[in-house]
ZAMARGU-4260 file (C-alpha; in steps of 0.2 Angstrom, whole numbers, plus 5000, padded with zeros to 4 digits):
<rodrens>
0) 4813/5110/4915 | 4823/5092/4914 | 4842/5096/4916 | 4852/5078/4908 | 4867/5075/4917
5) 4880/5064/4910 | 4883/5047/4914 | 4902/5050/4925 | 4904/5031/4919 | 4901/5033/4902
10) 4899/5018/4890 | 4908/5007/4902 | 4893/4994/4913 | 4898/4992/4930 | 4905/4976/4936
15) 4889/4968/4947 | 4890/4957/4963 | 4891/4939/4952 | 4907/4942/4943 | 4925/4939/4943
20) 4935/4949/4948 | 4956/4943/4943 | 4969/4949/4955 | 4985/4948/4949 | 4997/4944/4966
25) 4991/4934/4984 | 4997/4943/4997 | 4989/4946/5013 | 4982/4963/5003 | 4972/4953/4991
30) 4965/4941/5006 | 4958/4957/5012 | 4955/4960/4995 | 4944/4944/4993 | 4936/4943/5008
35) 4926/4961/5005 | 4924/4954/4988 | 4915/4937/4991 | 4905/4947/5005 | 4895/4959/4990
40) 4894/4941/4982 | 4908/4942/4968 | 4919/4926/4964 | 4941/4928/4964 | 4952/4920/4952
45) 4971/4924/4959 | 4986/4921/4949 | 5003/4923/4956 | 5020/4910/4956 | 5017/4904/4974
50) 5002/4890/4980 | 4994/4890/4996 | 4994/4908/5000 | 4985/4921/5009 | 4973/4927/4994
55) 4973/4908/4988 | 4963/4902/5002 | 4948/4913/5002 | 4951/4914/4984 | 4935/4905/4971
60) 4950/4901/4959 | 4972/4902/4961 | 4981/4900/4947 | 5000/4899/4951 | 5010/4904/4935
65) 5026/4917/4936 | 5019/4934/4929 | 5030/4932/4914 | 5020/4918/4910 | 5009/4931/4896
70) 4998/4918/4889 | 4994/4912/4907 | 4991/4930/4913 | 4980/4933/4897 | 4970/4917/4900
75) 4968/4922/4915 | 4962/4937/4912 | 4950/4932/4900 | 4941/4921/4915 | 4937/4937/4922
80) 4926/4954/4925 | 4941/4967/4927 | 4957/4964/4935 | 4965/4974/4946 | 4982/4971/4958
85) 4987/4968/4978 | 5006/4974/4975 | 5015/4987/4963 | 5028/4973/4960 | 5020/4963/4945
90) 5029/4969/4930 | 5023/4981/4917 | 5022/4970/4902 | 5011/4956/4912 | 4996/4972/4916
95) 4997/4974/4897 | 4993/4958/4893 | 4980/4956/4905 | 4972/4976/4897 | 4971/4966/4881
100) 4960/4953/4888 | 4951/4964/4902 | 4950/4983/4910 | 4962/4985/4923 | 4963/4994/4937
105) 4972/5007/4942 | 4978/5005/4923 | 4995/4999/4917 | 5000/5016/4917 | 4996/5018/4936
110) 5007/5003/4937 | 5022/5008/4927 | 5024/5021/4934 | 5023/5019/4952 | 5031/5004/4956
115) 5049/5013/4952 | 5056/5027/4961 | 5063/5036/4948 | 5048/5036/4934 | 5036/5040/4953
120) 5047/5056/4958 | 5049/5061/4940 | 5031/5063/4938 | 5028/5070/4958 | 5042/5084/4952
125) 5036/5088/4936 | 5018/5089/4944 | 5024/5103/4953 | 5021/5091/4969 | 5032/5093/4983
130) 5046/5077/4985 | 5061/5071/4993 | 5075/5081/4984 | 5081/5066/4973 | 5096/5063/4958
135) 5096/5046/4949 | 5110/5036/4950 | 5115/5025/4936 | 5136/5022/4941 | 5146/5023/4956
140) 5152/5041/4947 | 5134/5046/4948 | 5135/5041/4963 | 5148/5051/4971 | 5143/5066/4959
145) 5125/5064/4967 | 5130/5064/4984 | 5142/5082/4981 | 5125/5089/4975 | 5113/5082/4988
150) 5126/5079/5003 | 5128/5068/5017 | 5119/5058/5025 | 5108/5052/5010 | 5099/5035/5007
155) 5101/5026/4990 | 5090/5015/4984 | 5084/5004/4969 | 5074/5013/4956 | 5064/4998/4953
160) 5057/4980/4967 | 5059/4988/4984 | 5046/4989/4999 | 5049/4986/5017 | 5065/4995/5017
165) 5072/4981/5006 | 5088/4989/4993 | 5089/5004/5001 | 5107/5009/5010 | 5110/5026/5022
170) 5126/5035/5015 | 5134/5045/5031 | 5151/5048/5022 | 5161/5045/5006 | 5167/5030/5012
175) 5152/5018/5011 | 5149/5022/4991 | 5154/5004/4987 | 5146/4999/4999 | 5131/5006/4996
180) 5132/5002/4978 | 5135/4986/4982 | 5121/4986/4992 | 5105/4992/4974 | 5115/4978/4965
185) 5126/4991/4955 | 5112/4994/4946 | 5100/5006/4941 | 5094/5021/4959 | 5088/5033/4965
190) 5098/5045/4980 | 5089/5054/4990 | 5093/5067/5003 | 5091/5063/5020 | 5077/5072/5028
195) 5074/5077/5048 | 5056/5073/5050 | 5045/5075/5063 | 5036/5060/5060 | 5030/5049/5044
200) 5010/5049/5037 | 5001/5042/5026 | 4986/5046/5015 | 4972/5032/5008 | 4961/5034/4995
205) 4950/5033/4984 | 4944/5038/4964 | 4930/5034/4954 | 4929/5033/4937 | 4921/5049/4938
210) 4933/5058/4948 | 4924/5056/4962 | 4940/5054/4978 | 4937/5049/4995 | 4950/5048/5010
215) 4954/5042/5026 | 4962/5055/5034 | 4980/5059/5037 | 4987/5042/5046 | 5000/5041/5059
220) 5014/5027/5055 | 5030/5022/5064 | 5042/5013/5056 | 5056/4998/5063 | 5069/4991/5051
225) 5059/4997/5037 | 5044/4988/5039 | 5028/4997/5045 | 5027/4993/5063 | 5013/5005/5073
230) 4996/5015/5063 | 4986/5027/5073 | 4969/5034/5062 | 4966/5049/5065 | 4986/5054/5066
235) 4992/5064/5079 | 4997/5084/5068 | 4986/5098/5067 | 4971/5099/5053 | 4980/5110/5043
240) 4993/5096/5037 | 4979/5083/5037 | 4971/5097/5023 | 4986/5099/5016 | 4993/5081/5014
245) 4973/5076/5007 | 4974/5091/4997 | 4991/5084/4990 | 4983/5066/4990 | 4970/5074/4981
250) 4979/5080/4965 | 4991/5062/4962 | 4976/5052/4961 | 4970/5064/4950 | 4985/5068/4938
255) 4986/5049/4940 | 4969/5046/4935 | 4968/5031/4946 | 4951/5020/4948 | 4951/5012/4965
260) 4964/5015/4979 | 4983/5024/4981 | 4989/5026/4997 | 5003/5042/4997 | 5014/5042/5010
265) 5023/5061/5018 | 5038/5064/5029 | 5030/5077/5040 | 5045/5092/5043 | 5050/5102/5059
270) 5040/5115/5052 | 5023/5106/5045 | 5028/5107/5028 | 5023/5091/5018 | 5034/5081/5006
275) 5030/5065/4996 | 5040/5051/5000 | 5032/5036/4988 | 5015/5031/4981 | 5007/5014/4982
280) 4993/5011/4970 | 4983/4995/4978 | 4977/4997/4998 | 4989/5001/5010 | 4997/4992/5028
285) 4993/5009/5036 | 4975/5008/5029 | 4970/4991/5038 | 4963/5000/5052 | 4948/5006/5039
290) 4942/4984/5040 | 4936/4989/5058 | 4933/5007/5064 | 4927/5012/5045 | 4911/5012/5038
295) 4918/5005/5021 | 4934/4998/5022 | 4949/5002/5012 | 4948/4984/5002 | 4927/4987/4998
300) 4932/5002/4990 | 4944/4995/4981 | 4931/4985/4976 | 4919/4995/4971 | 4931/5009/4962
305) 4936/4994/4950 | 4919/4989/4946 | 4914/5004/4943 | 4900/5005/4959 | 4897/5021/4967
310) 4912/5022/4982 | 4907/5021/4999 | 4904/5029/5016 | 4925/5032/5024 | 4915/5038/5043
315) 4926/5032/5055 | 4916/5027/5071 | 4931/5026/5083 | 4949/5032/5085 | 4960/5017/5080
320) 4978/5007/5082 | 4987/4996/5071 | 5002/4984/5076 | 5007/4973/5062 | 5013/4954/5069
325) 5030/4949/5061 | 5037/4933/5059 | 5049/4937/5076 | 5034/4935/5086 | 5036/4913/5083
330) 5053/4913/5087 | 5049/4908/5107 | 5036/4897/5098 | 5016/4900/5096 | 5010/4916/5100
335) 4997/4917/5115 | 4981/4922/5107 | 4973/4919/5122 | 4983/4932/5130 | 4976/4944/5115
340) 4961/4941/5116 | 4957/4945/5133 | 4959/4965/5127 | 4938/4966/5121 | 4940/4980/5108
345) 4958/4973/5101 | 4955/4962/5085 | 4964/4948/5078 | 4968/4945/5058 | 4981/4931/5053
350) 4985/4930/5033 | 4985/4913/5035 | 5005/4912/5031 | 5010/4894/5037 | 5029/4899/5039
355) 5034/4909/5050 | 5052/4922/5044 | 5059/4937/5053 | 5054/4954/5045 | 5040/4943/5037
360) 5021/4951/5039 | 5010/4935/5049 | 4996/4947/5053 | 4992/4963/5062 | 4980/4969/5077
365) 4968/4983/5076 | 4960/4993/5094 | 4948/5003/5094 | 4944/5017/5106 | 4938/5034/5114
370) 4955/5041/5108 | 4970/5038/5097 | 4981/5035/5115 | 4970/5024/5120 | 4969/5013/5106
375) 4987/5015/5103 | 4990/5008/5121 | 4977/4994/5121 | 4986/4987/5105 | 5004/4989/5109
380) 4998/4981/5125 | 4987/4967/5116 | 5005/4962/5103 | 5016/4961/5121 | 5003/4949/5127
385) 5005/4937/5113 | 5021/4936/5118 | 5017/4932/5134 | 5021/4910/5135 | 5007/4901/5142
</rodrens>
C-alpha cells in the first residue's frame, strides 16, 4: 500500500544553488558563511554600514547602508531569495523590513527575542528552562532592590547590544551600585546572580523547517576578559552533561521555531547541573572548529537550513581545539605566521581585517588531533609561536 508522506517544506520551495542569499551584517561570521555559500554555487549579498568588510571581501555584492535605512534594506531584500543575519545586533525593525520582501531565516521574531537579554531570559524562564536567577533593572532603585533579592556578588548587564563582555559590570559590594549603573549607560539592564560554575560549554545546533535537528555536541569554552579565548571539542564533560545540554538546545530551537543555526551557551555547575547563560541565533565563535573538523560546518549548515535544503552530516573526524587571535597579538609587529605553519595539524583562518586593535577578533587557529588534550596543546603552542619574532 502506498503511504503518502507530507512534504516538510510545505509550499515553500528550496532556494537552489545559483540563487542570491542576503546577509545582514558583514563580520567574520558572514565571511565564513559566504565562503560556504559560494563553494556551493550561491551568490552572496551583504548589507552593513561598513566598507571593505570581512564578508564584503567574499560576497558578490556589498551594500553600504545603515541598518536604520529601511528603504535600502527593502531594496537589498528584494534582490535576494532569502535573508539571514550574521550577528544579532541588527535592529528588529530592519529584519521586519526585510521580511516584507524576502523570507528571513531565522525569523525576525527569533532575533527580537535573542538580541535583548531581558526578553531572552524571560522566554527561557517562562519555558521552564534552567536559567541564572535574574531581575530587571530600570533605575538605580531597582538595582538596590534586585541586589537585595539576589545577593552579591552579582553581574549587571545591559539588556541589549552587549557581546564579548561589553556592557557588563560585576558588583561585589553595595558601594559599587552607582559605578555599575553608570557603566551600563543608566538604561534598562538585567542583574544576574553570580554563578560559581565549574566550566562553560556551548551547543551549536541547527534546525530545518521540518523540525529536524542536528548538533555539534558539547563544546568546552574558556574566556579571557569576557572574550572567548579557547574552545575544545568534544568538551571535557561527562556524557550525561552533554546529553542534557543537547536536549535543552533541542528544546530551545523547537520552542523558538528556529530555521537556521543557534548556539546555546551554558554554565556547568559544580554538581553537573546546567544553567542557560545566553542564546546566539547564528553560527558561533565556539563552532569555528567545524570548518576543519566536521563533514558539514556550522556555516554550511546555516546555508542548508535557510535555503530549505536537508541538513548535512555533522560527523567530527578528529578532536579539535580553536584559539582566537585578537588584535593584541600585533602589538610587537606582524605575527610570525611561518612559525605557526610549522605545526602541520594547525589551520590558520584570518578575517581580512586591516586594523588590529586590542580585543578585536582578527582570526583564529584550529588544531586537529587524536585527543582533545593534544589538540589543545598544539593550538596553544601555535598561538604562542605567532608571538615569537623572526
